[in-house]
N, C-alpha and C positions, 0 to 999 in steps of 0.2 A: 477509739476516736476516728472519725471519718477524715480521710486526707484527699486532696485533689487527685484526679486521675488524668494522666496525659496519654493520649493515643499518639504514637510517634512512629517514624521509620528512620532507622539509624542514619542512612546516607542522604536523606532529604535535607537540602540546605535550609528550608523554612523550619523544619523540625529541629535542626541543629541549633539555630539561633534561639528558638524558644527554650531548648534545654540549657543553653549557655546562661540565659538570664535566670532561669529557675535555679540553676546550680549556684551562681554567684550570690543570689539572694538568700540561699540557705533554705529555701522552701522544701519541705518534705512532701513527696507525692508518690503515687503509684504510677510506675511506667509500664505502659502496655505497648509493646512492639507489634506493629501491624505488618502482616504479609499483604502487600498491595494487590496481589492476585486473588486474595480471599479476605476481603475486608470484613471485620466482625460486625455483625448486625447491631451490636450494642453501640458501636461508634456511629454507624449510619443512622441509628435512631436519634442520636444527639445532633448530628450534622449530616443531613442527606446529601450534601455536595460531595462527600466522600474523599476529601483531601486531608492530609495531616499537615500540621498538628491540630489536635482537638483537645481542649482542656475542659474538664468538668470540675468546677471548684467545689470545695467542701459544702457550700450552701446550695449547690445545684445549678449554679450559673454555667452556661456553656460559652466558651470563647474559642472560635475556630479560625482566627487569623493570627499568624505568628507574631506580628508586631504588637498586637493587643495582648497576647500572652506575656510578652516581654515587659510591657508597661504594667500589667497587672502584678507580676511578680516583683518588679522593682518598686512599685508603689507600696507594697507591703514591707519590703526591707531592701535597702540599697546600701550595703556596707562600704562599697567602693565608689559610691557616687556616680554610677553609670549614667543616670538620667541627666546629669549636668552636661554630659558630652553626647548630646543627641542632636543630630542634624537631619531633620525630616526631609529636607529637599534633596540632600545627597542620597539618602536611603531610597527615596522615590525614584531617583535616576537609576540606582542599582536595580530596583525591582521592576523598572520599566524598560528603558532602552538597553541597559547592559544585559539584563536577563533575556531580552529578545535576541540579542546578538549571541549570547552564550548558547542558547538553545539551538540556534541555526549554525553555530560552529560545531558544537558537540554532536548534535543529531542531524547532520546535514542530509542524510538519506531520508530520514523521516519527513523533513521539511522541504526537500527538493531545493536546497539552498547551496550557495557557493561558500564553503567553509572559510576560505581565505579572505573573502570579502568581509564576512562577519567577524573573523578574528581581528582584522585590521580595525574595524569599527569598535569592537570591544576594547582594543588596545588604547583607544582614546580615553576611555574611562579609567583604565589602569594608570595612564599618564597623569590624570587629574589626581588620583589617589597618591601617586608618587610625589607630586608637588606638595600635597598637604602633609604627608608623612615626613618629608624633608625638613619641615619647619620645626617639629618638636618630637617626632618619633612615633606618634600615633595619629589617627585621622583627625581628631579634634583636640589635640594638645599632647602633653607628655605622658598622659595616663590613658589606659584602655577605658573605653566607654561603650555606651549602647550602640553607637554608630559602628565601631570596630566589630562588635559581635554580630550586628545585623548584616554586615557586608562580607565578613570573613568567609562564611561557607560558600559564597558564590565565587569569590576570587580563588578559593581552593579548587573549586570545580573547573573553573576556566583554566587554571594553571595545569591541572592534571590531564587535560586533553592532549597536550604535547609538551611535556615538561622540559625537554631539551630546548625547544623553541622559547618557552617562557624564561628559562634560565639565561638565555643569550640576550634578552632584551635589556636595554639600559634603564633598569628599574631597581637600583640597588636598595633603596629604602623599602619599597614594597616587597621585594624578595626577602629581605631581612625580617620585615614585619610579619609576613606570612609564615616563614620558617619558625620564628619565635612563638607565634601563637599555636602552631601545629604541634610543637613539642611541650607546650605548657601542661601543667598538671590539670588545669581546668578543662582543657580540650580532651585530654586523655580520659577524664572522668565521664564526660558526656558521650564519648564514643565507645564505651565498653559494650561488648556484644551481649545481648540477652536473647533468649529464645522467643519466637513469636508468641504472643499472649493467647491463652485459651481459658475459657471460663472455669475449667476444672483444674487448671494448673496453679502453681504457686504465685503469690503476689510478689512483684519486684518493686521494692520501695527505694526510691532515690532520695538521698539526704546528705547533709553536710556534717553530720556529727558522727559519733562512734556507733557501735553495732546496733542494728535494729533489733528490737525485742518483740517477737510475735505474741499476740494475745493467745490465750488458751484455745487449742483447737484450730489455730490459724498458722499456715506455713508461709514463710516469707523468704525471698532472696534479696540481697542488698547490692546496690551498685553505687558508684560515686563515693569512693573512700575519702578520708580526710586528706587535705592538701599537705 
């Protein structure tokens, strides 16, 4: 049986959120970890822009935007009702202005930017998240949803630039929210390390059920164990 194939990079926040949605949906797929300095020609043939994530569905459709992958997976199966807690405007702010400031804070040498200026501007978005989380515990209510998963990897990256500074900010709700998500079994599953994919190597199948059973003559490695 043909399964979807996901080209991914473990630390990329866009790829993280795609893997989160695939994992929570229970979708079984082949995970192909990409070495960004040596992108596989098979991925570039599907998506010449050369960024991850790239999903090839079982019927051959190519989806190369992380949010579209999230919606595709959750439209197939959404056992925790993530789609109900979707705030497109807030995610657009995350992907737009917050990502802009994150990059110029984290990679100030590359951008020739003032990291403190962009840290302060990024903090404004964190304060907005704090106000929302204070209401019910998650960004769009009392339960985790698509919005939380879409934004989480970027807040994680921002916090990691200077964790001591982040921990000193008056953001108790956001700090708790981040800490709880980072120690969750779901996040641990999607952050397991796998070797970079090679056409002659074993297939790594990510799934939410028990052991993967390879077909005759086929080698498989499995990631994403049962919660």
